[in-house]
PDB file as gemmi writes it, atoms N, CA and C in Angstrom:
CRYST1    1.000    1.000    1.000  90.00  90.00  90.00 P 1                      
ATOM      1  N   MET A   1     201.964  -5.022 109.362  1.00  0.00           N  
ATOM      2  CA  MET A   1     203.197  -5.477 109.973  1.00  0.00           C  
ATOM      3  C   MET A   1     202.993  -5.592 111.470  1.00  0.00           C  
ATOM      4  N   PRO A   2     203.371  -6.733 112.072  1.00  0.00           N  
ATOM      5  CA  PRO A   2     203.218  -6.914 113.513  1.00  0.00           C  
ATOM      6  C   PRO A   2     204.047  -5.911 114.303  1.00  0.00           C  
ATOM      7  N   THR A   3     203.540  -5.543 115.450  1.00  0.00           N  
ATOM      8  CA  THR A   3     204.201  -4.603 116.335  1.00  0.00           C  
ATOM      9  C   THR A   3     204.537  -5.316 117.633  1.00  0.00           C  
ATOM     10  N   LYS A   4     205.778  -5.138 118.116  1.00  0.00           N  
ATOM     11  CA  LYS A   4     206.150  -5.721 119.405  1.00  0.00           C  
ATOM     12  C   LYS A   4     205.434  -4.955 120.509  1.00  0.00           C  
ATOM     13  N   ALA A   5     204.961  -5.676 121.499  1.00  0.00           N  
ATOM     14  CA  ALA A   5     204.336  -5.044 122.657  1.00  0.00           C  
ATOM     15  C   ALA A   5     205.426  -4.396 123.492  1.00  0.00           C  
ATOM     16  N   ARG A   6     205.179  -3.212 123.984  1.00  0.00           N  
ATOM     17  CA  ARG A   6     206.186  -2.508 124.780  1.00  0.00           C  
ATOM     18  C   ARG A   6     205.577  -2.060 126.103  1.00  0.00           C  
ATOM     19  N   ASN A   7     206.393  -2.125 127.126  1.00  0.00           N  
ATOM     20  CA  ASN A   7     205.994  -1.691 128.458  1.00  0.00           C  
ATOM     21  C   ASN A   7     207.140  -0.820 128.978  1.00  0.00           C  
ATOM     22  N   PRO A   8     206.882   0.459 129.253  1.00  0.00           N  
ATOM     23  CA  PRO A   8     207.966   1.339 129.683  1.00  0.00           C  
ATOM     24  C   PRO A   8     208.550   1.015 131.045  1.00  0.00           C  
ATOM     25  N   GLY A   9     207.964   0.087 131.767  1.00  0.00           N  
ATOM     26  CA  GLY A   9     208.474  -0.270 133.094  1.00  0.00           C  
ATOM     27  C   GLY A   9     209.712  -1.148 133.006  1.00  0.00           C  
ATOM     28  N   SER A  10     210.108  -1.678 134.141  1.00  0.00           N  
ATOM     29  CA  SER A  10     211.327  -2.476 134.204  1.00  0.00           C  
ATOM     30  C   SER A  10     211.208  -3.805 133.473  1.00  0.00           C  
ATOM     31  N   ASN A  11     209.999  -4.244 133.207  1.00  0.00           N  
ATOM     32  CA  ASN A  11     209.781  -5.519 132.536  1.00  0.00           C  
ATOM     33  C   ASN A  11     209.373  -5.260 131.088  1.00  0.00           C  
ATOM     34  N   ALA A  12     210.148  -4.460 130.366  1.00  0.00           N  
ATOM     35  CA  ALA A  12     209.804  -4.002 129.022  1.00  0.00           C  
ATOM     36  C   ALA A  12     209.398  -5.160 128.133  1.00  0.00           C  
ATOM     37  N   GLY A  13     208.297  -4.971 127.422  1.00  0.00           N  
ATOM     38  CA  GLY A  13     207.814  -5.969 126.492  1.00  0.00           C  
ATOM     39  C   GLY A  13     206.885  -6.992 127.108  1.00  0.00           C  
ATOM     40  N   ALA A  14     206.753  -7.012 128.435  1.00  0.00           N  
ATOM     41  CA  ALA A  14     205.929  -8.034 129.089  1.00  0.00           C  
ATOM     42  C   ALA A  14     204.576  -7.459 129.483  1.00  0.00           C  
ATOM     43  N   HIS A  15     203.554  -7.818 128.738  1.00  0.00           N  
ATOM     44  CA  HIS A  15     202.178  -7.432 129.051  1.00  0.00           C  
ATOM     45  C   HIS A  15     201.384  -8.717 129.219  1.00  0.00           C  
ATOM     46  N   ARG A  16     200.968  -9.032 130.413  1.00  0.00           N  
ATOM     47  CA  ARG A  16     200.165 -10.234 130.644  1.00  0.00           C  
ATOM     48  C   ARG A  16     198.742  -9.915 130.225  1.00  0.00           C  
ATOM     49  N   VAL A  17     198.191 -10.730 129.336  1.00  0.00           N  
ATOM     50  CA  VAL A  17     196.839 -10.503 128.840  1.00  0.00           C  
ATOM     51  C   VAL A  17     196.017 -11.777 128.916  1.00  0.00           C  
ATOM     52  N   GLY A  18     194.726 -11.592 129.052  1.00  0.00           N  
ATOM     53  CA  GLY A  18     193.761 -12.684 128.978  1.00  0.00           C  
ATOM     54  C   GLY A  18     192.865 -12.414 127.791  1.00  0.00           C  
ATOM     55  N   LEU A  19     192.712 -13.388 126.911  1.00  0.00           N  
ATOM     56  CA  LEU A  19     191.875 -13.253 125.724  1.00  0.00           C  
ATOM     57  C   LEU A  19     190.654 -14.150 125.868  1.00  0.00           C  
ATOM     58  N   GLU A  20     189.470 -13.547 125.856  1.00  0.00           N  
ATOM     59  CA  GLU A  20     188.241 -14.322 125.826  1.00  0.00           C  
ATOM     60  C   GLU A  20     187.922 -14.557 124.356  1.00  0.00           C  
ATOM     61  N   LEU A  21     187.791 -15.823 123.967  1.00  0.00           N  
ATOM     62  CA  LEU A  21     187.571 -16.155 122.569  1.00  0.00           C  
ATOM     63  C   LEU A  21     186.091 -16.388 122.273  1.00  0.00           C  
ATOM     64  N   ASP A  22     185.760 -16.374 120.996  1.00  0.00           N  
ATOM     65  CA  ASP A  22     184.368 -16.462 120.563  1.00  0.00           C  
ATOM     66  C   ASP A  22     183.665 -17.760 120.960  1.00  0.00           C  
ATOM     67  N   ASP A  23     184.390 -18.784 121.349  1.00  0.00           N  
ATOM     68  CA  ASP A  23     183.761 -20.037 121.784  1.00  0.00           C  
ATOM     69  C   ASP A  23     183.590 -20.097 123.302  1.00  0.00           C  
ATOM     70  N   GLY A  24     183.948 -19.001 124.012  1.00  0.00           N  
ATOM     71  CA  GLY A  24     183.818 -18.948 125.466  1.00  0.00           C  
ATOM     72  C   GLY A  24     185.065 -19.376 126.211  1.00  0.00           C  
ATOM     73  N   SER A  25     186.092 -19.812 125.495  1.00  0.00           N  
ATOM     74  CA  SER A  25     187.345 -20.198 126.141  1.00  0.00           C  
ATOM     75  C   SER A  25     188.181 -18.957 126.446  1.00  0.00           C  
ATOM     76  N   CYS A  26     189.244 -19.155 127.219  1.00  0.00           N  
ATOM     77  CA  CYS A  26     190.121 -18.052 127.603  1.00  0.00           C  
ATOM     78  C   CYS A  26     191.576 -18.512 127.498  1.00  0.00           C  
ATOM     79  N   LEU A  27     192.408 -17.685 126.879  1.00  0.00           N  
ATOM     80  CA  LEU A  27     193.837 -17.950 126.748  1.00  0.00           C  
ATOM     81  C   LEU A  27     194.579 -16.811 127.428  1.00  0.00           C  
ATOM     82  N   VAL A  28     195.534 -17.145 128.291  1.00  0.00           N  
ATOM     83  CA  VAL A  28     196.294 -16.145 129.038  1.00  0.00           C  
ATOM     84  C   VAL A  28     197.777 -16.327 128.770  1.00  0.00           C  
ATOM     85  N   GLY A  29     198.488 -15.221 128.551  1.00  0.00           N  
ATOM     86  CA  GLY A  29     199.932 -15.271 128.351  1.00  0.00           C  
ATOM     87  C   GLY A  29     200.516 -13.879 128.249  1.00  0.00           C  
ATOM     88  N   GLN A  30     201.797 -13.825 127.929  1.00  0.00           N  
ATOM     89  CA  GLN A  30     202.487 -12.556 127.739  1.00  0.00           C  
ATOM     90  C   GLN A  30     202.305 -12.132 126.279  1.00  0.00           C  
ATOM     91  N   LEU A  31     201.816 -10.918 126.047  1.00  0.00           N  
ATOM     92  CA  LEU A  31     201.625 -10.416 124.691  1.00  0.00           C  
ATOM     93  C   LEU A  31     202.990 -10.127 124.081  1.00  0.00           C  
ATOM     94  N   LEU A  32     203.314 -10.846 123.007  1.00  0.00           N  
ATOM     95  CA  LEU A  32     204.595 -10.671 122.336  1.00  0.00           C  
ATOM     96  C   LEU A  32     204.463  -9.704 121.177  1.00  0.00           C  
ATOM     97  N   THR A  33     203.521  -9.960 120.275  1.00  0.00           N  
ATOM     98  CA  THR A  33     203.288  -9.063 119.138  1.00  0.00           C  
ATOM     99  C   THR A  33     201.799  -8.985 118.844  1.00  0.00           C  
ATOM    100  N   PHE A  34     201.427  -7.930 118.135  1.00  0.00           N  
ATOM    101  CA  PHE A  34     200.050  -7.770 117.667  1.00  0.00           C  
ATOM    102  C   PHE A  34     200.109  -7.002 116.362  1.00  0.00           C  
ATOM    103  N   ASN A  35     199.064  -7.099 115.572  1.00  0.00           N  
ATOM    104  CA  ASN A  35     199.000  -6.401 114.303  1.00  0.00           C  
ATOM    105  C   ASN A  35     197.994  -5.264 114.428  1.00  0.00           C  
ATOM    106  N   PRO A  36     198.440  -4.003 114.369  1.00  0.00           N  
ATOM    107  CA  PRO A  36     197.550  -2.867 114.565  1.00  0.00           C  
ATOM    108  C   PRO A  36     196.787  -2.445 113.304  1.00  0.00           C  
ATOM    109  N   ASP A  37     196.940  -3.192 112.203  1.00  0.00           N  
ATOM    110  CA  ASP A  37     196.249  -2.826 110.966  1.00  0.00           C  
ATOM    111  C   ASP A  37     194.744  -2.788 111.173  1.00  0.00           C  
ATOM    112  N   PRO A  38     194.030  -1.980 110.371  1.00  0.00           N  
ATOM    113  CA  PRO A  38     192.568  -1.930 110.460  1.00  0.00           C  
ATOM    114  C   PRO A  38     191.956  -3.309 110.174  1.00  0.00           C  
ATOM    115  N   PRO A  39     190.778  -3.583 110.734  1.00  0.00           N  
ATOM    116  CA  PRO A  39     190.147  -4.897 110.580  1.00  0.00           C  
ATOM    117  C   PRO A  39     189.958  -5.343 109.130  1.00  0.00           C  
ATOM    118  N   HIS A  40     189.685  -4.432 108.229  1.00  0.00           N  
ATOM    119  CA  HIS A  40     189.375  -4.821 106.846  1.00  0.00           C  
ATOM    120  C   HIS A  40     190.598  -5.306 106.061  1.00  0.00           C  
ATOM    121  N   THR A  41     191.802  -5.180 106.622  1.00  0.00           N  
ATOM    122  CA  THR A  41     192.997  -5.608 105.891  1.00  0.00           C  
ATOM    123  C   THR A  41     193.260  -7.102 106.035  1.00  0.00           C  
ATOM    124  N   GLY A  42     192.624  -7.761 106.974  1.00  0.00           N  
ATOM    125  CA  GLY A  42     192.805  -9.199 107.174  1.00  0.00           C  
ATOM    126  C   GLY A  42     194.155  -9.517 107.791  1.00  0.00           C  
ATOM    127  N   GLY A  43     194.340 -10.754 108.190  1.00  0.00           N  
ATOM    128  CA  GLY A  43     195.620 -11.196 108.722  1.00  0.00           C  
ATOM    129  C   GLY A  43     196.000 -10.622 110.065  1.00  0.00           C  
ATOM    130  N   ARG A  44     195.020 -10.133 110.830  1.00  0.00           N  
ATOM    131  CA  ARG A  44     195.355  -9.588 112.140  1.00  0.00           C  
ATOM    132  C   ARG A  44     195.420 -10.716 113.155  1.00  0.00           C  
ATOM    133  N   GLU A  45     196.474 -10.712 113.962  1.00  0.00           N  
ATOM    134  CA  GLU A  45     196.607 -11.719 114.997  1.00  0.00           C  
ATOM    135  C   GLU A  45     197.370 -11.170 116.183  1.00  0.00           C  
ATOM    136  N   LEU A  46     197.233 -11.885 117.295  1.00  0.00           N  
ATOM    137  CA  LEU A  46     197.990 -11.577 118.507  1.00  0.00           C  
ATOM    138  C   LEU A  46     198.856 -12.798 118.789  1.00  0.00           C  
ATOM    139  N   VAL A  47     200.100 -12.575 119.178  1.00  0.00           N  
ATOM    140  CA  VAL A  47     200.999 -13.672 119.516  1.00  0.00           C  
ATOM    141  C   VAL A  47     201.307 -13.564 121.005  1.00  0.00           C  
ATOM    142  N   LEU A  48     201.002 -14.650 121.724  1.00  0.00           N  
ATOM    143  CA  LEU A  48     201.274 -14.723 123.158  1.00  0.00           C  
ATOM    144  C   LEU A  48     202.419 -15.694 123.384  1.00  0.00           C  
ATOM    145  N   THR A  49     203.200 -15.429 124.431  1.00  0.00           N  
ATOM    146  CA  THR A  49     204.309 -16.309 124.775  1.00  0.00           C  
ATOM    147  C   THR A  49     204.160 -16.774 126.228  1.00  0.00           C  
ATOM    148  N   ALA A  50     204.921 -17.796 126.583  1.00  0.00           N  
ATOM    149  CA  ALA A  50     204.855 -18.413 127.912  1.00  0.00           C  
ATOM    150  C   ALA A  50     205.172 -17.405 129.018  1.00  0.00           C  
ATOM    151  N   PRO A  51     204.592 -17.644 130.189  1.00  0.00           N  
ATOM    152  CA  PRO A  51     203.749 -18.772 130.561  1.00  0.00           C  
ATOM    153  C   PRO A  51     202.330 -18.617 130.003  1.00  0.00           C  
ATOM    154  N   LEU A  52     201.823 -19.699 129.424  1.00  0.00           N  
ATOM    155  CA  LEU A  52     200.491 -19.727 128.827  1.00  0.00           C  
ATOM    156  C   LEU A  52     199.568 -20.597 129.665  1.00  0.00           C  
ATOM    157  N   SER A  53     198.297 -20.208 129.700  1.00  0.00           N  
ATOM    158  CA  SER A  53     197.297 -21.059 130.342  1.00  0.00           C  
ATOM    159  C   SER A  53     196.004 -20.962 129.549  1.00  0.00           C  
ATOM    160  N   TYR A  54     195.153 -21.990 129.687  1.00  0.00           N  
ATOM    161  CA  TYR A  54     193.933 -22.093 128.902  1.00  0.00           C  
ATOM    162  C   TYR A  54     192.790 -22.559 129.780  1.00  0.00           C  
ATOM    163  N   ARG A  55     191.628 -21.941 129.576  1.00  0.00           N  
ATOM    164  CA  ARG A  55     190.396 -22.374 130.253  1.00  0.00           C  
ATOM    165  C   ARG A  55     189.372 -22.641 129.159  1.00  0.00           C  
ATOM    166  N   GLY A  56     188.907 -23.851 129.060  1.00  0.00           N  
ATOM    167  CA  GLY A  56     187.955 -24.242 128.027  1.00  0.00           C  
ATOM    168  C   GLY A  56     186.592 -23.600 128.238  1.00  0.00           C  
ATOM    169  N   PRO A  57     185.737 -23.646 127.210  1.00  0.00           N  
ATOM    170  CA  PRO A  57     184.385 -23.082 127.315  1.00  0.00           C  
ATOM    171  C   PRO A  57     183.622 -23.708 128.484  1.00  0.00           C  
ATOM    172  N   GLY A  58     183.120 -22.898 129.380  1.00  0.00           N  
ATOM    173  CA  GLY A  58     182.349 -23.371 130.514  1.00  0.00           C  
ATOM    174  C   GLY A  58     183.159 -23.976 131.648  1.00  0.00           C  
ATOM    175  N   ALA A  59     184.476 -24.090 131.480  1.00  0.00           N  
ATOM    176  CA  ALA A  59     185.319 -24.688 132.523  1.00  0.00           C  
ATOM    177  C   ALA A  59     185.563 -23.682 133.646  1.00  0.00           C  
ATOM    178  N   ALA A  60     185.782 -24.204 134.854  1.00  0.00           N  
ATOM    179  CA  ALA A  60     186.064 -23.353 136.006  1.00  0.00           C  
ATOM    180  C   ALA A  60     187.558 -23.278 136.301  1.00  0.00           C  
ATOM    181  N   VAL A  61     188.328 -24.187 135.725  1.00  0.00           N  
ATOM    182  CA  VAL A  61     189.753 -24.288 136.039  1.00  0.00           C  
ATOM    183  C   VAL A  61     190.600 -23.884 134.835  1.00  0.00           C  
ATOM    184  N   THR A  62     191.633 -23.096 135.097  1.00  0.00           N  
ATOM    185  CA  THR A  62     192.596 -22.712 134.068  1.00  0.00           C  
ATOM    186  C   THR A  62     193.763 -23.688 134.139  1.00  0.00           C  
ATOM    187  N   THR A  63     194.157 -24.217 132.985  1.00  0.00           N  
ATOM    188  CA  THR A  63     195.219 -25.218 132.914  1.00  0.00           C  
ATOM    189  C   THR A  63     196.474 -24.634 132.282  1.00  0.00           C  
ATOM    190  N   PRO A  64     197.629 -24.775 132.923  1.00  0.00           N  
ATOM    191  CA  PRO A  64     198.886 -24.317 132.303  1.00  0.00           C  
ATOM    192  C   PRO A  64     199.159 -25.109 131.027  1.00  0.00           C  
ATOM    193  N   LEU A  65     199.704 -24.446 130.018  1.00  0.00           N  
ATOM    194  CA  LEU A  65     200.061 -25.096 128.763  1.00  0.00           C  
ATOM    195  C   LEU A  65     201.572 -25.245 128.667  1.00  0.00           C  
ATOM    196  N   GLU A  66     202.019 -26.306 128.033  1.00  0.00           N  
ATOM    197  CA  GLU A  66     203.450 -26.514 127.836  1.00  0.00           C  
ATOM    198  C   GLU A  66     203.977 -25.731 126.637  1.00  0.00           C  
ATOM    199  N   SER A  67     203.086 -25.263 125.787  1.00  0.00           N  
ATOM    200  CA  SER A  67     203.491 -24.511 124.598  1.00  0.00           C  
ATOM    201  C   SER A  67     204.239 -23.246 124.985  1.00  0.00           C  
ATOM    202  N   LEU A  68     205.168 -22.836 124.134  1.00  0.00           N  
ATOM    203  CA  LEU A  68     205.928 -21.619 124.373  1.00  0.00           C  
ATOM    204  C   LEU A  68     205.309 -20.408 123.703  1.00  0.00           C  
ATOM    205  N   VAL A  69     204.539 -20.635 122.620  1.00  0.00           N  
ATOM    206  CA  VAL A  69     203.949 -19.544 121.851  1.00  0.00           C  
ATOM    207  C   VAL A  69     202.557 -19.944 121.379  1.00  0.00           C  
ATOM    208  N   ALA A  70     201.634 -18.969 121.348  1.00  0.00           N  
ATOM    209  CA  ALA A  70     200.298 -19.185 120.798  1.00  0.00           C  
ATOM    210  C   ALA A  70     199.947 -17.996 119.916  1.00  0.00           C  
ATOM    211  N   CYS A  71     199.374 -18.277 118.757  1.00  0.00           N  
ATOM    212  CA  CYS A  71     198.947 -17.226 117.826  1.00  0.00           C  
ATOM    213  C   CYS A  71     197.429 -17.296 117.721  1.00  0.00           C  
ATOM    214  N   VAL A  72     196.762 -16.159 117.927  1.00  0.00           N  
ATOM    215  CA  VAL A  72     195.305 -16.106 117.916  1.00  0.00           C  
ATOM    216  C   VAL A  72     194.847 -15.091 116.882  1.00  0.00           C  
ATOM    217  N   ALA A  73     193.940 -15.498 116.010  1.00  0.00           N  
ATOM    218  CA  ALA A  73     193.358 -14.572 115.036  1.00  0.00           C  
ATOM    219  C   ALA A  73     192.521 -13.548 115.792  1.00  0.00           C  
ATOM    220  N   ALA A  74     192.724 -12.280 115.503  1.00  0.00           N  
ATOM    221  CA  ALA A  74     191.999 -11.211 116.203  1.00  0.00           C  
ATOM    222  C   ALA A  74     190.488 -11.354 116.035  1.00  0.00           C  
ATOM    223  N   ALA A  75     190.042 -11.940 114.935  1.00  0.00           N  
ATOM    224  CA  ALA A  75     188.613 -12.119 114.704  1.00  0.00           C  
ATOM    225  C   ALA A  75     187.977 -13.028 115.753  1.00  0.00           C  
ATOM    226  N   ARG A  76     188.771 -13.876 116.422  1.00  0.00           N  
ATOM    227  CA  ARG A  76     188.248 -14.793 117.437  1.00  0.00           C  
ATOM    228  C   ARG A  76     188.189 -14.154 118.821  1.00  0.00           C  
ATOM    229  N   VAL A  77     188.821 -12.998 119.003  1.00  0.00           N  
ATOM    230  CA  VAL A  77     188.894 -12.358 120.324  1.00  0.00           C  
ATOM    231  C   VAL A  77     187.639 -11.524 120.568  1.00  0.00           C  
ATOM    232  N   VAL A  78     186.906 -11.898 121.625  1.00  0.00           N  
ATOM    233  CA  VAL A  78     185.701 -11.185 122.012  1.00  0.00           C  
ATOM    234  C   VAL A  78     186.065 -10.060 122.978  1.00  0.00           C  
ATOM    235  N   ALA A  79     186.998 -10.337 123.887  1.00  0.00           N  
ATOM    236  CA  ALA A  79     187.422  -9.351 124.882  1.00  0.00           C  
ATOM    237  C   ALA A  79     188.860  -9.641 125.301  1.00  0.00           C  
ATOM    238  N   MET A  80     189.551  -8.569 125.725  1.00  0.00           N  
ATOM    239  CA  MET A  80     190.925  -8.713 126.193  1.00  0.00           C  
ATOM    240  C   MET A  80     191.062  -7.982 127.518  1.00  0.00           C  
ATOM    241  N   THR A  81     191.739  -8.616 128.473  1.00  0.00           N  
ATOM    242  CA  THR A  81     192.000  -8.028 129.776  1.00  0.00           C  
ATOM    243  C   THR A  81     193.506  -8.040 129.976  1.00  0.00           C  
ATOM    244  N   ALA A  82     194.046  -6.972 130.561  1.00  0.00           N  
ATOM    245  CA  ALA A  82     195.505  -6.872 130.656  1.00  0.00           C  
ATOM    246  C   ALA A  82     195.983  -6.557 132.065  1.00  0.00           C  
ATOM    247  N   GLY A  83     197.231  -6.965 132.332  1.00  0.00           N  
ATOM    248  CA  GLY A  83     197.972  -6.596 133.535  1.00  0.00           C  
ATOM    249  C   GLY A  83     197.255  -6.832 134.839  1.00  0.00           C  
ATOM    250  N   SER A  84     197.165  -5.784 135.642  1.00  0.00           N  
ATOM    251  CA  SER A  84     196.614  -5.899 136.990  1.00  0.00           C  
ATOM    252  C   SER A  84     195.115  -6.188 136.977  1.00  0.00           C  
ATOM    253  N   GLU A  85     194.478  -6.130 135.806  1.00  0.00           N  
ATOM    254  CA  GLU A  85     193.050  -6.435 135.712  1.00  0.00           C  
ATOM    255  C   GLU A  85     192.809  -7.943 135.730  1.00  0.00           C  
ATOM    256  N   LEU A  86     193.890  -8.744 135.629  1.00  0.00           N  
ATOM    257  CA  LEU A  86     193.753 -10.202 135.628  1.00  0.00           C  
ATOM    258  C   LEU A  86     193.840 -10.758 137.044  1.00  0.00           C  
ATOM    259  N   ALA A  87     192.969 -11.704 137.348  1.00  0.00           N  
ATOM    260  CA  ALA A  87     193.050 -12.425 138.619  1.00  0.00           C  
ATOM    261  C   ALA A  87     194.156 -13.472 138.489  1.00  0.00           C  
ATOM    262  N   ALA A  88     194.535 -14.087 139.577  1.00  0.00           N  
ATOM    263  CA  ALA A  88     195.612 -15.076 139.570  1.00  0.00           C  
ATOM    264  C   ALA A  88     195.327 -16.237 138.627  1.00  0.00           C  
ATOM    265  N   ASP A  89     194.041 -16.592 138.436  1.00  0.00           N  
ATOM    266  CA  ASP A  89     193.697 -17.724 137.569  1.00  0.00           C  
ATOM    267  C   ASP A  89     193.539 -17.311 136.109  1.00  0.00           C  
ATOM    268  N   GLY A  90     193.839 -16.043 135.803  1.00  0.00           N  
ATOM    269  CA  GLY A  90     193.739 -15.580 134.425  1.00  0.00           C  
ATOM    270  C   GLY A  90     192.392 -14.983 134.075  1.00  0.00           C  
ATOM    271  N   ALA A  91     191.440 -15.062 134.998  1.00  0.00           N  
ATOM    272  CA  ALA A  91     190.123 -14.500 134.737  1.00  0.00           C  
ATOM    273  C   ALA A  91     190.155 -12.989 134.932  1.00  0.00           C  
ATOM    274  N   ALA A  92     189.269 -12.306 134.258  1.00  0.00           N  
ATOM    275  CA  ALA A  92     189.166 -10.859 134.415  1.00  0.00           C  
ATOM    276  C   ALA A  92     188.451 -10.536 135.710  1.00  0.00           C  
ATOM    277  N   HIS A  93     188.901  -9.493 136.386  1.00  0.00           N  
ATOM    278  CA  HIS A  93     188.152  -8.996 137.529  1.00  0.00           C  
ATOM    279  C   HIS A  93     186.855  -8.383 136.996  1.00  0.00           C  
ATOM    280  N   PRO A  94     185.802  -8.346 137.789  1.00  0.00           N  
ATOM    281  CA  PRO A  94     184.543  -7.761 137.304  1.00  0.00           C  
ATOM    282  C   PRO A  94     184.750  -6.340 136.780  1.00  0.00           C  
ATOM    283  N   HIS A  95     184.105  -6.026 135.709  1.00  0.00           N  
ATOM    284  CA  HIS A  95     184.136  -4.698 135.081  1.00  0.00           C  
ATOM    285  C   HIS A  95     185.504  -4.317 134.518  1.00  0.00           C  
ATOM    286  N   ALA A  96     186.399  -5.266 134.316  1.00  0.00           N  
ATOM    287  CA  ALA A  96     187.736  -4.942 133.830  1.00  0.00           C  
ATOM    288  C   ALA A  96     187.918  -5.283 132.364  1.00  0.00           C  
ATOM    289  N   THR A  97     186.974  -5.962 131.761  1.00  0.00           N  
ATOM    290  CA  THR A  97     187.136  -6.431 130.389  1.00  0.00           C  
ATOM    291  C   THR A  97     186.945  -5.307 129.379  1.00  0.00           C  
ATOM    292  N   VAL A  98     187.862  -5.241 128.451  1.00  0.00           N  
ATOM    293  CA  VAL A  98     187.784  -4.274 127.357  1.00  0.00           C  
ATOM    294  C   VAL A  98     187.294  -5.038 126.137  1.00  0.00           C  
ATOM    295  N   THR A  99     186.182  -4.613 125.556  1.00  0.00           N  
ATOM    296  CA  THR A  99     185.657  -5.306 124.387  1.00  0.00           C  
ATOM    297  C   THR A  99     186.442  -4.919 123.152  1.00  0.00           C  
ATOM    298  N   VAL A 100     186.805  -5.909 122.370  1.00  0.00           N  
ATOM    299  CA  VAL A 100     187.538  -5.696 121.127  1.00  0.00           C  
ATOM    300  C   VAL A 100     186.551  -5.844 119.987  1.00  0.00           C  
ATOM    301  N   PRO A 101     186.455  -4.832 119.098  1.00  0.00           N  
ATOM    302  CA  PRO A 101     185.510  -4.952 117.990  1.00  0.00           C  
ATOM    303  C   PRO A 101     185.885  -6.110 117.072  1.00  0.00           C  
ATOM    304  N   PRO A 102     184.885  -6.804 116.518  1.00  0.00           N  
ATOM    305  CA  PRO A 102     185.162  -7.923 115.622  1.00  0.00           C  
ATOM    306  C   PRO A 102     186.002  -7.448 114.446  1.00  0.00           C  
ATOM    307  N   GLY A 103     186.835  -8.318 113.974  1.00  0.00           N  
ATOM    308  CA  GLY A 103     187.678  -7.865 112.883  1.00  0.00           C  
ATOM    309  C   GLY A 103     188.177  -8.950 112.060  1.00  0.00           C  
TER     310      GLY A 103                                                      
END                                                                             
């Protein structure tokens, strides 16, 4: 069952995250929900909401997306960076990336 992301601060529920995907691209947005089930159960995904931005594999520029919601299979996420660890362009600051085990 998906779990809503929670932030005890004044902006409850708003966690800005950057997802590095298995093809080298990066998707940045507000984490809306995630599925905390173990990897072997299948169907794990993260749902991001606007503002969303995308950087293609090997690209230097992050492009804003018009989409309001994006759903990413957890198996495609190589690394996730959150909150203050993100640079203005959505890239991770050096040494800030948390590796997510394949699932």
